[in-house]
KEKE-3310 file (N, C-alpha, C; in steps of 0.2 Angstrom, whole numbers, plus 5000, padded with zeros to 4 digits):
npx = (5900:5891:5875:5863:5850:5844:5837:5830:5831:5817:5809:5813:5806:5794:5791:5788:5781:5791:5805:5812:5819:5831:5839:5851:5867:5873:5885:5892:5896:5899:5891:5894:5907:5916:5934:5947:5961:5975:5982:5998:5998:5987:5987:5989:5977:5965:5957:5944:5940:5941:5930:5918:5916:5915:5902:5894:5895:5885:5877:5884:5883:5869:5872:5878:5893:5908:5925:5933:5941:5951:5959:5969:5962:5960:5947:5938:5937:5934:5921:5905:5893:5879:5872:5880:5871:5858:5861:5862:5851:5841:5849:5845:5831:5831:5834:5825:5816:5819:5822:5813:5805:5811:5813:5799:5789:5796:5800:5798:5803:5813:5825:5831:5829:5838:5854:5866:5885:5896:5911:5926:5921:5916:5910:5906:5898:5888:5881:5876:5867:5858:5856:5847:5838:5831:5827:5822:5810:5810:5816:5814:5815:5828:5836:5835:5841:5855:5870:5885:5904:5921:5935:5949:5960:5957:5948:5939:5933:5940:5956:5968:5978:5986:5990:6006:6012:6003:6007:6020:6016:6006:6013:6024:6016:6010:6023:6026:6016:6017:6027:6024:6017:6020:6017:6011:6001:5999:6010:6008:5996:6003:6010:6001:5994:6004:6006:5996:5995:6004:5996:5985:5987:5991:5977:5970:5976:5988:6003:6016:6023:6026:6014:6000:5990:5978:5972:5971:5962:5952:5950:5942:5933:5927:5924:5918:5904:5900:5899:5908:5921:5934:5953:5958:5964:5962:5951:5934:5937:5949:5945:5937:5946:5955:5948:5945:5958:5964:5955:5958:5969:5972:5962:5969:5978:5973:5970:5978:5978:5988:5987:5972:5971:5973:5971:5958:5951:5947:5934:5927:5926:5917:5905:5905:5902:5890:5880:5883:5876:5863:5859:5859:5852:5839:5825:5823:5817:5830:5846:5849:5842:5844:5858:5870:5884:5892:5905:5917:5926:5938:5931:5923:5931:5940:5934:5926:5933:5943:5931:5934:5925:5930:5927:5923:5927:5929:5921:5906:5900:5889:5888:5883:5886:5879:5875:5865:5856:5849:5832:5828:5812:5808:5817:5823:5838:5851:5855:5866:5867:5874:5874:5879:5875:5862:5862:5863:5878:5888:5894:5911:5915:5922:5935:5951:5967:5975:5986:5988:5982:5966:5960:5957:5950:5930:5916:5910:5896:5887:5881:5870:5864:5869:5875:5875:5886:5896:5896:5903:5912:5922:5924:5929:5941:5950:5952:5958:5959:5954:5966:5978:5977:5983:5996:6002:6001:6010:6021:6032:6034:6053:6057:6068:6063:6051:6046:6054:6045:6037:6035:6021:6007:5997:6005:6010:6009:5996:5983:5977:5970:5956:5947)
npy = (5278:5261:5260:5261:5256:5242:5234:5219:5211:5207:5216:5227:5229:5227:5237:5248:5262:5268:5264:5267:5261:5267:5270:5256:5248:5234:5223:5210:5193:5185:5172:5155:5149:5144:5130:5143:5144:5147:5154:5149:5134:5131:5122:5110:5105:5092:5089:5083:5088:5102:5104:5097:5109:5120:5113:5117:5134:5148:5156:5167:5177:5184:5193:5212:5214:5215:5222:5211:5209:5194:5190:5184:5169:5158:5152:5138:5143:5152:5157:5163:5150:5141:5135:5144:5156:5153:5154:5168:5173:5168:5175:5188:5187:5187:5197:5204:5203:5207:5222:5226:5237:5249:5251:5254:5253:5250:5247:5261:5271:5263:5267:5280:5278:5264:5259:5250:5244:5233:5225:5222:5211:5196:5187:5194:5203:5196:5190:5201:5204:5191:5194:5206:5204:5192:5202:5212:5206:5200:5201:5209:5219:5219:5221:5235:5240:5251:5245:5248:5253:5253:5258:5250:5253:5260:5253:5249:5239:5227:5225:5233:5229:5237:5247:5249:5248:5240:5228:5222:5227:5219:5205:5210:5210:5198:5190:5192:5189:5176:5173:5171:5159:5147:5134:5119:5114:5122:5117:5105:5106:5111:5100:5093:5097:5098:5085:5081:5091:5090:5075:5081:5094:5084:5077:5086:5091:5099:5109:5105:5115:5131:5139:5147:5141:5147:5144:5132:5127:5131:5124:5114:5118:5121:5109:5102:5109:5104:5092:5084:5071:5073:5070:5056:5058:5068:5075:5080:5087:5093:5099:5111:5118:5121:5134:5139:5144:5151:5161:5167:5170:5182:5189:5195:5200:5212:5218:5227:5245:5253:5243:5242:5255:5258:5250:5248:5258:5268:5262:5263:5275:5280:5271:5278:5290:5291:5288:5297:5307:5304:5305:5320:5324:5314:5319:5323:5319:5310:5304:5289:5273:5261:5252:5243:5231:5222:5210:5199:5186:5193:5206:5206:5198:5207:5217:5216:5213:5225:5233:5229:5217:5202:5188:5172:5160:5157:5166:5160:5156:5168:5175:5189:5205:5220:5235:5244:5260:5269:5277:5284:5286:5292:5299:5308:5303:5296:5277:5262:5247:5231:5217:5199:5189:5192:5189:5197:5207:5209:5224:5233:5243:5252:5258:5253:5263:5275:5268:5255:5241:5232:5218:5204:5195:5195:5204:5194:5196:5212:5229:5228:5238:5253:5270:5281:5292:5283:5272:5277:5284:5270:5266:5276:5274:5266:5273:5285:5301:5301:5306:5304:5290:5287:5293:5287:5273:5274:5275:5265:5253:5251:5235:5222:5209:5209:5212:5203:5191:5179:5164:5153:5146:5146:5147:5157:5175:5185:5185:5194:5192:5190:5178)
npz = (5526:5521:5515:5528:5525:5520:5508:5502:5484:5479:5487:5483:5472:5475:5481:5474:5475:5484:5481:5464:5451:5441:5433:5424:5422:5410:5410:5399:5397:5381:5374:5371:5363:5350:5352:5356:5347:5342:5327:5324:5330:5322:5312:5319:5322:5319:5305:5305:5316:5316:5305:5315:5322:5316:5310:5321:5324:5323:5311:5305:5293:5296:5300:5299:5289:5296:5296:5309:5324:5328:5338:5332:5330:5318:5307:5309:5323:5340:5339:5338:5345:5342:5352:5358:5356:5360:5373:5375:5370:5378:5390:5388:5389:5401:5406:5401:5410:5423:5419:5410:5412:5411:5398:5390:5379:5370:5352:5348:5358:5363:5356:5362:5376:5376:5374:5367:5367:5360:5359:5348:5339:5331:5340:5352:5345:5341:5347:5358:5347:5349:5361:5361:5355:5363:5373:5367:5362:5350:5333:5324:5330:5334:5327:5320:5332:5335:5336:5346:5341:5349:5343:5340:5347:5357:5364:5379:5387:5389:5395:5388:5375:5367:5378:5382:5397:5403:5401:5407:5421:5426:5425:5433:5446:5445:5446:5459:5469:5463:5473:5485:5484:5494:5500:5508:5503:5491:5483:5483:5472:5460:5457:5454:5443:5431:5433:5423:5413:5402:5395:5393:5386:5373:5370:5365:5356:5354:5352:5361:5369:5377:5386:5390:5405:5405:5392:5389:5399:5394:5384:5388:5394:5384:5379:5389:5388:5376:5377:5372:5375:5390:5393:5403:5411:5418:5430:5438:5449:5446:5437:5444:5451:5443:5437:5447:5454:5442:5440:5454:5450:5441:5448:5459:5451:5447:5461:5462:5462:5452:5441:5439:5438:5424:5417:5416:5422:5411:5407:5422:5420:5410:5415:5428:5422:5416:5426:5433:5427:5425:5439:5442:5431:5433:5434:5420:5405:5391:5398:5393:5399:5400:5398:5389:5390:5379:5380:5387:5397:5403:5405:5414:5426:5429:5431:5441:5452:5452:5459:5470:5475:5470:5458:5462:5453:5438:5425:5416:5402:5395:5408:5418:5424:5433:5436:5445:5449:5461:5467:5482:5485:5495:5503:5496:5491:5482:5479:5474:5469:5465:5454:5451:5439:5442:5458:5472:5477:5490:5496:5498:5513:5513:5500:5496:5504:5493:5484:5491:5489:5487:5499:5493:5494:5491:5502:5513:5517:5522:5516:5503:5496:5491:5497:5483:5485:5491:5483:5471:5478:5478:5467:5462:5466:5458:5445:5434:5425:5405:5399:5409:5409:5396:5397:5408:5401:5390:5399:5401:5414:5421:5422:5422:5427:5426:5416:5408:5410:5419:5428:5433:5442:5432:5420:5413:5410:5413:5400:5391:5379:5376:5380)
capx = (5899:5886:5868:5860:5843:5846:5831:5834:5828:5812:5809:5815:5803:5786:5790:5788:5780:5795:5813:5813:5824:5831:5846:5854:5872:5874:5890:5889:5903:5898:5888:5898:5911:5921:5937:5954:5966:5980:5988:6002:5995:5981:5990:5989:5972:5962:5950:5937:5939:5937:5923:5913:5916:5911:5895:5891:5893:5880:5878:5884:5880:5866:5872:5880:5898:5913:5930:5933:5947:5948:5963:5973:5960:5957:5939:5932:5938:5933:5915:5899:5891:5872:5872:5879:5866:5854:5862:5862:5846:5839:5850:5840:5824:5830:5837:5817:5810:5823:5823:5809:5801:5814:5813:5795:5786:5802:5801:5796:5806:5820:5831:5834:5831:5843:5860:5871:5891:5902:5919:5924:5924:5912:5906:5902:5891:5883:5880:5874:5861:5852:5852:5844:5832:5829:5827:5813:5808:5808:5820:5815:5816:5832:5838:5835:5845:5861:5875:5890:5908:5925:5941:5951:5964:5953:5943:5940:5929:5947:5965:5969:5986:5987:5994:6011:6015:5999:6011:6024:6012:6002:6019:6028:6009:6009:6028:6027:6011:6017:6034:6019:6014:6022:6013:6011:5993:6001:6015:6005:5991:6008:6011:5995:5994:6010:6005:5988:5996:6005:5991:5978:5988:5990:5973:5966:5982:5990:6008:6020:6026:6026:6005:5997:5985:5970:5969:5969:5957:5949:5949:5942:5925:5924:5922:5911:5898:5897:5897:5916:5927:5941:5959:5957:5968:5958:5945:5929:5939:5955:5943:5934:5951:5960:5943:5946:5964:5964:5949:5961:5976:5965:5957:5976:5980:5968:5968:5983:5977:5992:5983:5965:5968:5977:5967:5950:5950:5943:5929:5925:5926:5912:5901:5904:5898:5883:5877:5882:5873:5857:5859:5859:5844:5834:5819:5821:5820:5838:5849:5848:5840:5847:5864:5872:5891:5893:5911:5923:5928:5940:5927:5920:5934:5944:5930:5924:5941:5943:5926:5933:5921:5932:5924:5927:5928:5930:5914:5902:5897:5884:5887:5883:5886:5874:5877:5860:5855:5838:5831:5825:5809:5804:5822:5828:5841:5851:5859:5868:5866:5876:5874:5881:5872:5856:5864:5867:5884:5889:5899:5917:5914:5926:5942:5959:5970:5981:5993:5988:5978:5962:5962:5960:5944:5925:5915:5905:5892:5888:5874:5872:5861:5877:5872:5879:5892:5901:5898:5907:5920:5926:5923:5935:5949:5952:5949:5960:5958:5960:5973:5982:5977:5987:6003:6004:6002:6017:6028:6033:6041:6059:6058:6070:6059:6043:6049:6054:6039:6036:6032:6017:6004:5995:6012:6014:6006:5987:5983:5972:5966:5949:5945)
capy = (5273:5260:5263:5260:5251:5237:5229:5214:5213:5206:5221:5235:5228:5228:5246:5255:5267:5271:5263:5270:5262:5274:5265:5250:5246:5227:5219:5201:5189:5182:5165:5148:5148:5136:5136:5148:5141:5152:5153:5146:5128:5128:5115:5103:5101:5087:5091:5080:5092:5106:5103:5098:5114:5123:5114:5120:5138:5152:5159:5177:5181:5188:5200:5214:5210:5220:5219:5208:5205:5186:5185:5177:5163:5156:5148:5138:5144:5157:5161:5161:5144:5138:5134:5153:5160:5152:5158:5175:5177:5168:5179:5194:5186:5187:5205:5210:5202:5213:5230:5229:5244:5254:5252:5254:5257:5247:5250:5269:5274:5261:5269:5283:5273:5258:5260:5243:5243:5228:5222:5221:5203:5193:5183:5199:5207:5192:5189:5206:5204:5187:5196:5211:5198:5190:5207:5215:5200:5203:5200:5214:5226:5221:5223:5241:5243:5252:5241:5252:5249:5259:5259:5243:5254:5263:5250:5251:5233:5224:5226:5233:5228:5243:5249:5245:5245:5235:5218:5223:5230:5214:5202:5211:5208:5190:5188:5194:5184:5169:5171:5169:5154:5143:5132:5112:5114:5127:5112:5096:5105:5114:5094:5088:5102:5097:5077:5081:5096:5083:5072:5085:5094:5079:5076:5092:5091:5107:5107:5106:5122:5136:5137:5148:5137:5147:5142:5124:5127:5135:5118:5110:5122:5119:5104:5102:5112:5103:5085:5081:5069:5077:5066:5052:5061:5075:5074:5084:5094:5097:5106:5115:5118:5126:5139:5147:5147:5157:5168:5171:5174:5187:5194:5198:5206:5217:5220:5235:5251:5255:5241:5246:5264:5260:5244:5249:5266:5271:5261:5264:5284:5277:5269:5284:5299:5288:5288:5304:5312:5301:5309:5325:5323:5311:5319:5326:5311:5310:5299:5281:5270:5254:5253:5234:5229:5214:5209:5195:5185:5198:5213:5203:5197:5212:5224:5213:5212:5233:5235:5224:5212:5198:5184:5166:5155:5158:5167:5157:5160:5174:5178:5196:5210:5223:5239:5247:5266:5268:5282:5283:5293:5296:5302:5308:5300:5289:5271:5257:5240:5229:5210:5197:5182:5190:5187:5205:5207:5217:5228:5234:5250:5258:5258:5254:5268:5276:5265:5250:5234:5225:5213:5196:5191:5198:5206:5190:5200:5217:5232:5226:5245:5258:5277:5285:5294:5280:5268:5283:5283:5266:5266:5280:5274:5262:5279:5289:5304:5296:5308:5300:5284:5287:5296:5281:5267:5275:5274:5257:5253:5248:5229:5217:5202:5209:5212:5195:5187:5174:5153:5155:5141:5147:5145:5163:5180:5184:5184:5199:5192:5191:5173)
capz = (5527:5517:5518:5534:5521:5515:5508:5496:5477:5480:5492:5480:5466:5479:5485:5471:5479:5489:5477:5459:5446:5437:5426:5423:5419:5412:5407:5399:5392:5374:5373:5373:5356:5346:5356:5354:5343:5338:5321:5325:5328:5322:5306:5321:5323:5315:5299:5307:5323:5313:5303:5320:5327:5309:5309:5330:5325:5322:5303:5306:5289:5298:5305:5297:5294:5296:5300:5317:5326:5333:5342:5329:5326:5311:5304:5313:5330:5343:5334:5342:5342:5340:5359:5363:5351:5363:5379:5374:5367:5386:5395:5384:5391:5409:5406:5401:5417:5425:5415:5404:5415:5408:5391:5390:5373:5364:5346:5348:5363:5365:5355:5366:5383:5377:5370:5368:5363:5359:5357:5338:5339:5329:5344:5355:5341:5337:5357:5357:5341:5351:5367:5358:5352:5368:5377:5363:5359:5342:5329:5317:5334:5337:5320:5321:5336:5333:5341:5343:5344:5349:5339:5343:5351:5362:5368:5387:5390:5392:5396:5380:5373:5366:5384:5383:5400:5406:5403:5411:5427:5427:5424:5442:5451:5446:5450:5467:5468:5464:5477:5492:5484:5497:5507:5508:5497:5485:5479:5480:5467:5457:5456:5449:5438:5430:5429:5419:5408:5394:5389:5392:5379:5368:5368:5360:5349:5356:5354:5370:5371:5382:5385:5396:5408:5402:5385:5391:5405:5389:5380:5393:5395:5377:5378:5392:5385:5370:5378:5369:5380:5391:5394:5406:5416:5418:5435:5439:5455:5443:5432:5445:5455:5438:5437:5455:5453:5439:5444:5458:5449:5438:5454:5463:5449:5450:5467:5463:5462:5447:5435:5439:5434:5418:5413:5420:5423:5406:5408:5426:5422:5407:5420:5433:5419:5413:5432:5437:5422:5427:5445:5440:5426:5433:5433:5413:5398:5389:5398:5393:5405:5402:5394:5388:5385:5377:5383:5389:5403:5402:5405:5423:5431:5430:5434:5449:5455:5453:5463:5477:5475:5465:5458:5465:5450:5431:5424:5413:5395:5395:5414:5417:5429:5432:5441:5445:5450:5464:5470:5485:5483:5502:5506:5489:5490:5478:5480:5469:5468:5460:5455:5447:5436:5447:5465:5473:5480:5497:5493:5504:5515:5508:5495:5499:5503:5488:5485:5493:5488:5488:5501:5488:5495:5493:5507:5512:5523:5522:5514:5497:5493:5495:5495:5478:5486:5494:5476:5469:5481:5478:5459:5457:5467:5452:5440:5431:5417:5400:5397:5413:5407:5390:5398:5411:5396:5386:5401:5403:5418:5419:5427:5419:5428:5424:5406:5407:5412:5427:5428:5438:5441:5425:5414:5412:5413:5411:5391:5386:5371:5378:5382)
cpx = (5894:5881:5866:5852:5847:5842:5835:5831:5820:5806:5808:5807:5795:5785:5792:5787:5786:5803:5810:5818:5826:5837:5850:5861:5874:5880:5892:5896:5897:5896:5895:5900:5915:5929:5943:5958:5970:5983:5992:6003:5989:5982:5987:5983:5967:5958:5945:5935:5937:5932:5918:5912:5912:5903:5892:5890:5887:5881:5877:5886:5873:5866:5878:5888:5904:5921:5934:5940:5944:5953:5969:5971:5957:5951:5941:5932:5937:5927:5910:5896:5881:5871:5872:5874:5862:5856:5861:5855:5842:5839:5846:5834:5826:5831:5828:5812:5813:5821:5818:5805:5805:5817:5806:5793:5791:5801:5800:5802:5813:5825:5834:5834:5836:5848:5864:5879:5892:5908:5919:5926:5916:5908:5901:5898:5886:5880:5876:5867:5855:5850:5847:5836:5825:5824:5820:5811:5804:5813:5820:5819:5823:5836:5841:5839:5851:5865:5884:5896:5914:5930:5946:5957:5963:5949:5945:5936:5932:5953:5966:5976:5990:5991:6000:6014:6010:6003:6016:6021:6012:6007:6022:6023:6009:6014:6029:6018:6014:6025:6029:6015:6020:6020:6011:6004:5994:6008:6012:6000:5996:6008:6007:5994:5998:6010:6001:5990:5997:6002:5985:5979:5991:5982:5969:5972:5986:5997:6011:6024:6024:6018:6004:5991:5977:5967:5969:5962:5950:5944:5944:5934:5923:5919:5916:5904:5897:5896:5905:5919:5934:5946:5957:5959:5966:5952:5940:5934:5946:5950:5940:5940:5957:5957:5945:5952:5965:5958:5954:5967:5974:5964:5963:5977:5979:5966:5973:5980:5981:5986:5975:5966:5970:5973:5959:5946:5945:5936:5926:5922:5918:5906:5898:5900:5891:5880:5877:5877:5865:5854:5856:5853:5840:5826:5816:5824:5826:5843:5847:5847:5844:5852:5868:5879:5892:5902:5914:5922:5931:5937:5923:5924:5937:5940:5929:5929:5943:5937:5926:5930:5923:5928:5927:5929:5926:5923:5914:5900:5889:5884:5885:5882:5883:5873:5870:5860:5845:5840:5825:5819:5807:5812:5826:5835:5842:5856:5860:5869:5870:5875:5878:5878:5865:5855:5868:5872:5884:5897:5904:5913:5917:5932:5947:5962:5975:5986:5994:5983:5971:5962:5961:5952:5937:5922:5909:5897:5891:5880:5876:5868:5866:5873:5877:5885:5899:5902:5906:5914:5926:5928:5931:5943:5952:5951:5953:5959:5959:5965:5981:5985:5983:5994:6008:6006:6005:6022:6028:6037:6047:6059:6059:6065:6054:6043:6049:6048:6041:6035:6030:6012:5998:6000:6015:6008:5997:5986:5976:5969:5958:5946:5936)
cpy = (5269:5265:5258:5252:5249:5231:5226:5214:5213:5213:5228:5236:5229:5234:5250:5263:5270:5269:5263:5265:5264:5272:5261:5248:5238:5223:5211:5200:5186:5176:5160:5149:5144:5138:5141:5145:5144:5150:5148:5139:5126:5123:5109:5099:5099:5091:5088:5085:5100:5106:5100:5104:5119:5121:5116:5127:5141:5155:5166:5181:5184:5193:5204:5215:5218:5218:5218:5208:5199:5187:5183:5169:5162:5152:5142:5144:5149:5162:5156:5153:5144:5141:5143:5158:5160:5152:5164:5176:5175:5172:5186:5195:5189:5195:5207:5208:5207:5221:5230:5235:5247:5255:5250:5257:5256:5251:5258:5271:5270:5261:5275:5281:5266:5261:5252:5246:5236:5226:5223:5214:5200:5188:5185:5203:5202:5190:5195:5206:5199:5190:5201:5208:5195:5198:5211:5213:5199:5203:5205:5219:5225:5222:5231:5245:5244:5248:5246:5250:5255:5256:5255:5245:5258:5262:5249:5243:5227:5226:5228:5233:5234:5249:5245:5243:5242:5227:5218:5223:5222:5208:5201:5209:5202:5186:5188:5188:5177:5166:5168:5163:5146:5140:5125:5111:5117:5120:5106:5101:5108:5105:5091:5092:5098:5089:5078:5088:5090:5079:5076:5088:5092:5076:5081:5097:5097:5105:5106:5110:5127:5138:5140:5143:5139:5145:5134:5124:5128:5131:5115:5112:5119:5114:5099:5103:5108:5093:5078:5076:5073:5068:5063:5054:5065:5076:5081:5091:5096:5102:5112:5119:5124:5133:5143:5147:5151:5165:5172:5174:5180:5192:5199:5202:5212:5220:5227:5240:5253:5252:5243:5251:5264:5253:5244:5254:5270:5269:5261:5271:5284:5279:5276:5291:5297:5289:5295:5310:5312:5303:5315:5328:5319:5313:5322:5319:5313:5305:5292:5278:5262:5253:5244:5234:5223:5213:5201:5193:5190:5206:5211:5205:5205:5220:5223:5215:5222:5236:5233:5218:5206:5192:5177:5162:5158:5163:5163:5161:5163:5177:5187:5199:5216:5227:5244:5254:5266:5275:5281:5289:5297:5300:5307:5307:5294:5284:5267:5250:5236:5220:5207:5191:5184:5191:5196:5203:5213:5218:5231:5243:5255:5257:5257:5261:5270:5273:5259:5247:5231:5220:5206:5197:5195:5199:5197:5193:5207:5223:5229:5232:5250:5264:5277:5287:5288:5275:5273:5283:5278:5263:5270:5280:5270:5268:5285:5295:5301:5299:5306:5296:5280:5288:5290:5274:5267:5273:5268:5256:5248:5243:5224:5210:5204:5208:5205:5191:5183:5167:5155:5147:5142:5147:5151:5167:5179:5190:5189:5199:5190:5182:5173)
cpz = (5521:5520:5525:5530:5519:5511:5501:5490:5477:5484:5487:5473:5471:5480:5480:5472:5483:5482:5469:5456:5441:5431:5428:5418:5418:5406:5407:5396:5388:5378:5372:5362:5356:5352:5353:5353:5340:5331:5320:5326:5327:5316:5309:5324:5319:5309:5303:5313:5320:5310:5309:5321:5321:5309:5317:5328:5321:5315:5306:5300:5290:5299:5300:5296:5291:5297:5307:5317:5330:5335:5339:5329:5319:5311:5305:5321:5333:5339:5340:5340:5343:5348:5362:5361:5358:5370:5380:5374:5374:5391:5394:5387:5398:5411:5404:5406:5420:5424:5410:5404:5410:5401:5387:5384:5367:5357:5345:5352:5365:5365:5360:5375:5384:5372:5372:5362:5361:5358:5351:5336:5337:5334:5347:5351:5340:5344:5359:5354:5348:5357:5369:5356:5357:5372:5373:5363:5350:5338:5326:5323:5336:5332:5319:5326:5336:5341:5339:5346:5344:5343:5344:5348:5358:5367:5376:5389:5392:5393:5389:5378:5368:5370:5384:5390:5405:5406:5405:5419:5430:5427:5431:5447:5452:5447:5457:5471:5469:5469:5485:5491:5486:5504:5504:5501:5490:5478:5478:5474:5461:5452:5449:5442:5433:5429:5425:5413:5401:5392:5390:5383:5372:5365:5364:5356:5349:5357:5362:5369:5375:5380:5390:5397:5404:5397:5388:5393:5398:5386:5384:5395:5387:5375:5383:5390:5380:5371:5375:5375:5381:5390:5401:5414:5420:5426:5436:5445:5451:5439:5435:5450:5450:5438:5441:5454:5448:5438:5449:5457:5446:5442:5457:5460:5448:5455:5468:5458:5452:5440:5434:5435:5427:5413:5413:5421:5418:5406:5413:5426:5418:5411:5424:5427:5419:5421:5433:5434:5424:5433:5445:5436:5429:5433:5426:5411:5394:5390:5398:5400:5406:5395:5394:5386:5384:5376:5384:5395:5405:5406:5414:5428:5430:5434:5440:5455:5456:5456:5471:5479:5469:5466:5460:5464:5443:5428:5418:5407:5396:5403:5413:5425:5430:5439:5440:5449:5453:5466:5476:5487:5492:5505:5501:5487:5486:5480:5470:5472:5462:5461:5450:5446:5443:5455:5466:5478:5484:5495:5497:5506:5513:5504:5499:5501:5497:5488:5487:5490:5490:5491:5498:5489:5496:5499:5506:5516:5520:5519:5507:5492:5495:5493:5489:5480:5487:5487:5473:5471:5479:5471:5458:5461:5462:5445:5440:5427:5410:5399:5404:5411:5401:5392:5401:5406:5392:5391:5403:5407:5418:5425:5422:5418:5426:5418:5404:5408:5417:5423:5434:5438:5434:5420:5411:5415:5410:5405:5391:5382:5370:5377:5380)
residu = (MET:VAL:ALA:THR:VAL:ASN:PRO:LYS:ALA:GLU:GLU:LEU:MET:GLN:ALA:LYS:SER:ARG:TRP:LYS:LEU:LEU:GLN:ALA:HIS:VAL:LEU:PHE:ARG:HIS:GLY:ASP:ARG:SER:PRO:ASN:VAL:ARG:SER:ALA:TYR:ALA:SER:SER:ILE:PRO:ALA:ASN:VAL:LYS:THR:LEU:TRP:ALA:HIS:ARG:LEU:VAL:ASP:ILE:GLU:THR:PHE:GLU:ARG:GLN:LYS:TYR:VAL:GLU:GLY:GLY:ASN:PRO:PHE:PRO:PHE:GLY:LEU:LEU:THR:LYS:LYS:GLY:ALA:HIS:GLN:ALA:TYR:GLU:LEU:GLY:GLN:ARG:LEU:GLN:ILE:ARG:TYR:GLY:ASP:LEU:ILE:GLU:GLY:ASN:SER:ALA:GLU:ALA:GLY:SER:ASN:LEU:VAL:ILE:ARG:SER:THR:ASN:TYR:ALA:ARG:THR:HIS:ALA:SER:ALA:ARG:PHE:VAL:LEU:THR:GLY:LEU:LEU:ASP:SER:GLU:GLU:ALA:ALA:GLN:ARG:GLN:GLN:ILE:THR:PHE:MET:ALA:ASP:ASP:GLU:GLU:SER:LEU:TYR:PRO:ASN:PRO:ALA:CYS:LYS:SER:TRP:GLY:ALA:LEU:SER:LYS:ARG:ARG:LEU:ARG:ASP:ALA:THR:LYS:LYS:GLU:ASP:SER:PRO:GLU:ALA:TYR:LYS:TRP:HIS:ALA:ARG:LEU:GLU:HIS:ILE:THR:GLY:PRO:THR:LEU:LYS:HIS:PHE:HIS:ILE:PRO:PRO:ARG:LYS:PHE:PRO:TRP:LEU:ILE:LEU:MET:ASP:ALA:LEU:ILE:CYS:ALA:GLU:ALA:HIS:GLY:ASP:PRO:TRP:PRO:ASP:VAL:VAL:LYS:PRO:ALA:ASP:PHE:LYS:LYS:VAL:LYS:GLU:MET:ASN:ALA:ALA:GLU:VAL:SER:ASP:ILE:PHE:SER:ASP:GLN:ASP:ILE:CYS:GLN:ILE:ALA:MET:GLY:ASN:LEU:ILE:GLY:GLU:LEU:LEU:GLN:HIS:LEU:SER:THR:LYS:VAL:ASP:SER:HIS:GLU:ARG:PRO:GLY:PRO:PRO:ARG:LEU:LEU:LEU:TYR:SER:GLY:HIS:ASP:THR:THR:LEU:LEU:PRO:LEU:CYS:ALA:CYS:LEU:GLY:VAL:PRO:LEU:LYS:THR:TRP:PRO:GLY:TYR:SER:SER:ASP:LEU:ALA:ILE:GLU:LEU:TRP:LEU:ASP:GLN:GLU:SER:ASP:GLN:PHE:PHE:VAL:ARG:VAL:LEU:TYR:GLU:GLY:GLN:GLU:LEU:PRO:LEU:PRO:ASP:GLU:PRO:PRO:LYS:ASP:GLY:GLU:SER:TRP:PRO:GLY:LYS:ALA:PRO:THR:GLU:GLY:LYS:THR:LEU:CYS:ARG:TRP:GLN:ASP:PHE:LYS:ARG:ILE:ALA:GLN:TRP:SER:TYR:ILE:PRO:PRO:ASP:GLU:VAL:LYS:ARG:ARG:CYS:ASN:ALA:VAL:PRO:VAL:ASP:LYS:ALA:ALA:LEU:ALA:GLY:VAL:VAL:SER:SER:GLY:GLY:GLY:SER:PHE:ASP:SER:SER:LYS:LEU)
# end
């Protein structure tokens, strides 16, 4: 069962004689960026629109150059904006308030107490640098801090397309979920969606072709962030609904144990390994105390769903998920707390049985401080060893309907191209 004690954030900070924060993992989405525009239709975007977005970008020449994976986005699309740089810097400042004590000594000691890694995208790399600048309160210190990367085919901060069975399993899950959408409300929303899709595609110069609604939602988000006009047909209620719909759709996919294990299992294993090492050696220096991960919305949505706390709407730019390890110095017991954008998330009492799925809704009440062993059991529901992940990824399910894809409210399967 979950912990019987449940102090709130301010109580933990005030009762330092009893509660000690040992380690924190913070996974965050990159800051605001230019729209995702695939090469296939980039030529349809007017030159003045491209020029406008180019002027909004942060200068990434200040960052070390490397061969980034940009998901098919030609310049100037899919890149961090000046606004996004500021958002990332502000996130770093908030993290300094929350976790500055973990990296005291900054320039001299932060290297051993602080680690950060990023996906191999210019926007996540640059976001990581600006987060570090805010956290360390120094551009010079941020430049000295190494940012690590994983090989593209081994990246675990998003569902990796190198996993052959991932696409088939997600399409199967989405197809099954679509069959359940049989209500007057669902039909009404689908009709509304059909009504606004054509004019919205035209407004953003996107060819009328098979096109995931995720990308259309992205175009609306980017326009809203910079005060650009929307098509008249799109109302604020439509925007709110589509963000909630897409979040629910992705969360439903990741309520499935098989999908969690192959798509998020390596990341969850990495988190558990760091936490376990800290539990076993908390009295000795060595294991890092603050671990940062610069990722995507496709980092936060799947991970939250796999932990049984699905998000209610699409995560905004520079959203963060924190997993904290605490020591109760009176009982010498370890506890875990999970926060989304600084707000504590009630954790489920138990994971589903093997082979079953999460219920699809996050707990509305319950303990926010969970015994380490209970949290580990929840997380291990989504974990299999890396060799088993690789084996399952190469064993593509035989399901013609799943492989062919489905027609859903989003116009296709969940695209892990890392929005």
